[in-house]
Backbone bond lengths (Angstrom), bond angles and torsions (degrees), N, CA, C in turn:
res aa  C-N    CA-C-N  psi(-1)  N-CA   C-N-CA  omega(-1)  CA-C   N-CA-C  phi
1 M - - - 1.441 - - 1.524 109.27 -
2 K 1.319 116.45 131.73 1.458 120.87 -179.71 1.525 109.74 -76.46
3 T 1.305 114.80 137.27 1.451 120.00 178.59 1.525 109.66 -103.71
4 F 1.318 114.94 170.47 1.460 120.68 177.37 1.533 109.44 -58.40
5 E 1.319 116.53 -40.27 1.458 121.49 -179.53 1.522 111.35 -64.19
6 D 1.344 116.95 -38.52 1.468 120.86 176.94 1.521 110.48 -63.31
7 D 1.327 116.06 -43.29 1.466 120.52 179.15 1.527 111.06 -64.32
8 L 1.320 116.51 -40.14 1.460 120.65 179.02 1.531 110.51 -64.05
9 K 1.325 116.38 -42.14 1.467 120.29 178.91 1.530 110.19 -63.13
10 R 1.326 117.29 -42.99 1.466 120.81 178.75 1.534 110.89 -64.38
11 L 1.322 117.28 -39.30 1.455 120.94 178.21 1.530 110.54 -63.42
12 E 1.313 116.87 -39.61 1.464 121.10 176.73 1.531 111.01 -64.66
13 E 1.342 117.07 -39.11 1.460 121.20 177.60 1.531 110.67 -63.36
14 L 1.337 115.77 -43.94 1.463 120.10 179.46 1.525 111.29 -63.60
15 T 1.317 115.84 -40.18 1.466 120.14 178.67 1.521 110.68 -62.55
16 A 1.311 116.55 -43.79 1.466 120.56 179.18 1.527 110.96 -64.81
17 A 1.331 116.75 -38.97 1.468 120.25 -179.66 1.529 111.13 -65.67
18 I 1.326 116.36 -40.58 1.470 120.19 -179.23 1.527 110.68 -65.75
19 K 1.322 117.31 -31.64 1.460 121.23 -178.26 1.529 113.29 -74.97
20 Q 1.325 117.24 -13.27 1.471 119.99 -179.43 1.526 109.53 -67.81
21 S 1.314 115.46 141.14 1.461 119.56 -177.34 1.531 113.14 -76.44
22 D 1.330 117.50 -20.53 1.463 119.66 -176.86 1.530 113.59 -96.29
23 I 1.329 119.02 12.68 1.467 121.44 -179.84 1.530 109.14 -82.52
24 S 1.320 115.48 140.62 1.468 119.23 178.24 1.521 109.82 -75.22
25 L 1.304 116.03 157.63 1.459 121.01 -179.92 1.525 110.49 -60.86
26 E 1.324 117.64 -40.03 1.467 121.81 -179.95 1.523 111.22 -63.84
27 D 1.335 116.22 -44.13 1.469 120.14 179.32 1.533 110.95 -66.62
28 A 1.315 115.54 -39.50 1.467 119.43 178.50 1.529 110.48 -62.93
29 L 1.324 116.78 -42.07 1.460 120.82 179.12 1.522 110.84 -65.10
30 K 1.337 116.60 -42.51 1.468 121.30 178.37 1.532 110.61 -61.28
31 D 1.332 116.86 -44.92 1.462 121.26 178.55 1.526 111.11 -65.20
32 F 1.331 116.22 -38.55 1.455 120.79 179.00 1.526 110.63 -63.45
33 E 1.320 117.01 -44.75 1.469 121.15 178.87 1.528 110.96 -61.03
34 E 1.327 116.46 -44.24 1.467 119.97 178.26 1.524 110.63 -62.81
35 G 1.329 115.75 -40.63 1.456 120.29 179.18 1.522 112.67 -63.43
36 I 1.330 116.32 -40.40 1.466 120.37 178.30 1.527 110.22 -63.60
37 K 1.324 117.18 -43.57 1.470 120.24 178.55 1.520 111.13 -62.10
38 L 1.326 116.41 -43.14 1.466 120.28 178.03 1.528 110.76 -62.51
39 A 1.322 116.95 -45.72 1.463 121.10 -177.83 1.525 110.99 -62.12
40 K 1.329 117.57 -41.22 1.467 120.55 179.33 1.527 111.04 -65.56
41 G 1.323 116.48 -41.54 1.471 120.16 177.36 1.514 111.50 -64.13
42 M 1.325 116.74 -40.38 1.457 120.89 178.96 1.528 110.58 -67.02
43 E 1.318 117.05 -37.22 1.462 120.98 178.35 1.530 110.65 -63.89
44 K 1.337 116.61 -41.84 1.467 120.15 177.19 1.527 110.61 -62.26
45 E 1.323 115.92 -41.74 1.461 120.27 179.95 1.525 110.70 -64.33
46 L 1.327 117.30 -41.55 1.464 120.52 177.79 1.523 111.26 -65.20
47 D 1.330 117.36 -39.12 1.467 121.02 177.07 1.523 110.62 -61.84
48 S 1.331 116.33 -41.38 1.463 121.02 178.62 1.525 110.89 -63.78
49 I 1.316 116.32 -43.27 1.462 120.80 179.37 1.530 109.80 -64.89
50 E 1.326 116.82 -42.10 1.459 120.50 178.88 1.529 111.21 -61.47
51 S 1.326 116.48 -40.14 1.471 120.34 178.13 1.523 110.88 -62.74
52 K 1.320 116.76 -42.93 1.461 120.67 178.74 1.527 111.04 -62.74
53 I 1.330 116.27 -40.34 1.465 120.22 179.18 1.519 110.01 -64.44
54 Q 1.347 117.22 -42.56 1.462 120.43 178.94 1.530 110.83 -61.13
55 I 1.320 116.69 -41.04 1.469 120.63 178.59 1.522 109.79 -62.83
56 L 1.328 117.01 -44.96 1.467 120.41 -179.76 1.523 111.57 -65.97
57 M 1.313 117.60 -38.45 1.461 120.93 -179.21 1.529 111.76 -69.41
58 N 1.318 117.51 -30.25 1.462 121.29 -177.92 1.522 113.48 -94.96
59 A 1.326 117.52 -5.50 1.468 121.13 -179.78 1.522 109.19 -73.75
60 P 1.336 117.13 142.97 1.468 118.78 177.79 1.527 110.18 -65.70
61 A 1.308 115.16 143.60 1.467 120.11 179.40 1.518 109.31 -72.60
62 E 1.314 115.74 143.34 1.461 120.01 176.89 1.516 109.26 -74.92
63 E 1.320 116.29 140.06 1.456 120.83 -179.54 1.521 109.70 -88.30
64 P 1.349 116.95 146.45 1.464 119.46 173.21 1.527 109.40 -62.59
65 A 1.307 118.16 157.94 1.465 123.30 -174.40 1.523 112.31 -55.89
66 E 1.343 119.16 -44.20 1.458 120.14 -178.37 1.521 111.79 -70.46
67 E 1.315 118.70 -30.85 1.461 121.51 177.14 1.524 110.66 -70.96
68 A 1.317 117.33 -34.89 1.459 121.09 -178.74 1.521 111.38 -66.51
69 S 1.353 117.74 -27.81 1.457 120.29 -177.96 1.526 112.97 -82.08
70 K 1.356 117.80 -16.37 1.462 121.48 178.67 1.526 109.78 -76.67
71 P 1.340 116.66 149.81 1.466 118.31 175.80 1.520 109.89 -64.82
72 K 1.300 114.99 143.68 1.459 120.93 -177.66 1.520 110.22 -80.02
73 K 1.344 115.69 138.25 1.453 121.60 174.99 1.529 108.48 -87.67
74 A 1.300 115.20 154.70 1.465 119.24 177.18 1.521 108.47 -65.13
75 K 1.303 115.46 136.57 1.450 120.44 -179.80 1.515 109.43 -82.27
76 A 1.335 115.53 141.61 1.454 120.50 179.91 1.519 111.58 -78.84
77 K 1.328 117.03 -29.58 1.457 118.21 -178.71 1.518 111.38 -105.17
78 K 1.300 115.38 158.93 1.458 121.62 -177.11 1.523 110.36 -70.37
79 E 1.308 116.44 151.30 1.460 121.78 -179.71 1.529 112.53 -65.56
80 D 1.335 117.30 -31.63 1.454 119.71 -175.38 1.524 113.21 -80.87
81 E 1.330 117.88 -6.22 1.453 120.39 177.42 1.516 109.14 -80.99
82 G 1.313 115.83 145.25 1.447 120.86 177.57 1.516 110.55 -78.48
83 P 1.316 117.92 174.23 1.458 120.88 179.63 1.527 110.28 -66.57
84 T 1.323 115.88 145.19 1.456 120.17 176.81 1.508 109.03 -126.95
85 L 1.293 115.16 150.43 1.453 120.70 175.30 1.515 107.73 -93.53
86 E 1.301 117.25 133.24 1.458 120.75 -178.67 1.521 111.12 -58.48
87 L 1.312 117.50 -31.66 1.446 121.68 -179.66 1.525 111.49 -58.73
88 F 1.327 116.91 -33.45 1.456 121.71 -176.33 1.524 112.28 -111.11
89 N 1.307 118.18 18.90 1.449 122.16 -179.63 1.524 108.73 -72.37
90 P 1.348 119.20 119.94 1.454 121.25 -176.24 1.529 112.93 -60.96
91 S 1.326 119.49 -25.52 1.458 120.79 -179.70 1.514 112.13 -70.82
92 N 1.323 117.74 -14.13 1.462 121.82 178.59 1.530 112.37 -90.45
93 E 1.315 117.99 -3.04 1.448 121.02 -176.73 1.524 110.25 -71.18
94 I 1.303 115.46 143.63 1.444 121.35 176.90 1.514 107.04 -92.58
95 T 1.329 116.06 125.93 1.452 119.35 178.36 1.516 108.71 -122.71
96 G 1.273 116.20 156.11 1.458 119.83 179.80 1.507 109.64 175.76
97 T 1.295 114.51 -176.44 1.464 119.23 178.39 1.493 109.16 -117.18
98 R 1.250 113.95 159.59 1.459 121.17 179.54 1.520 108.78 -101.79
99 N 1.279 116.03 126.82 1.456 119.30 176.67 1.512 109.11 -90.89
100 G 1.247 117.93 129.46 1.442 115.47 -178.91 1.424 112.80 -174.46
C-alpha cells in the first residue's frame, strides 16, 4: 500500500526529472500530469487528516472514573462555545483609561 511519504517521494522524483535539461517535452508533460494527480490525491488525504484532527480537538475530554461518579456542576460557559484558553480569555483583560 502506498503511503503519503511514498507519494511525496515520487512527486519529488517527478519534479527533479522535469527540471532536467535533456528531458523531452512529451516526457515532461507525462511527468507533470502524474505529478498533478499525485498532488491532488495528497491534498485530499491532508484535508481528511485535518478534518479528523479538528474532530479530535473539539471532542469533549473523557472524565476519569472517579470524576464521572461525582455530581456535575453547572457549567459557566455555553455548550456551543468552543474551548478557550484562560490566557486569552477576554474577561481577564484589564481595561481602563489613561489620565493625562
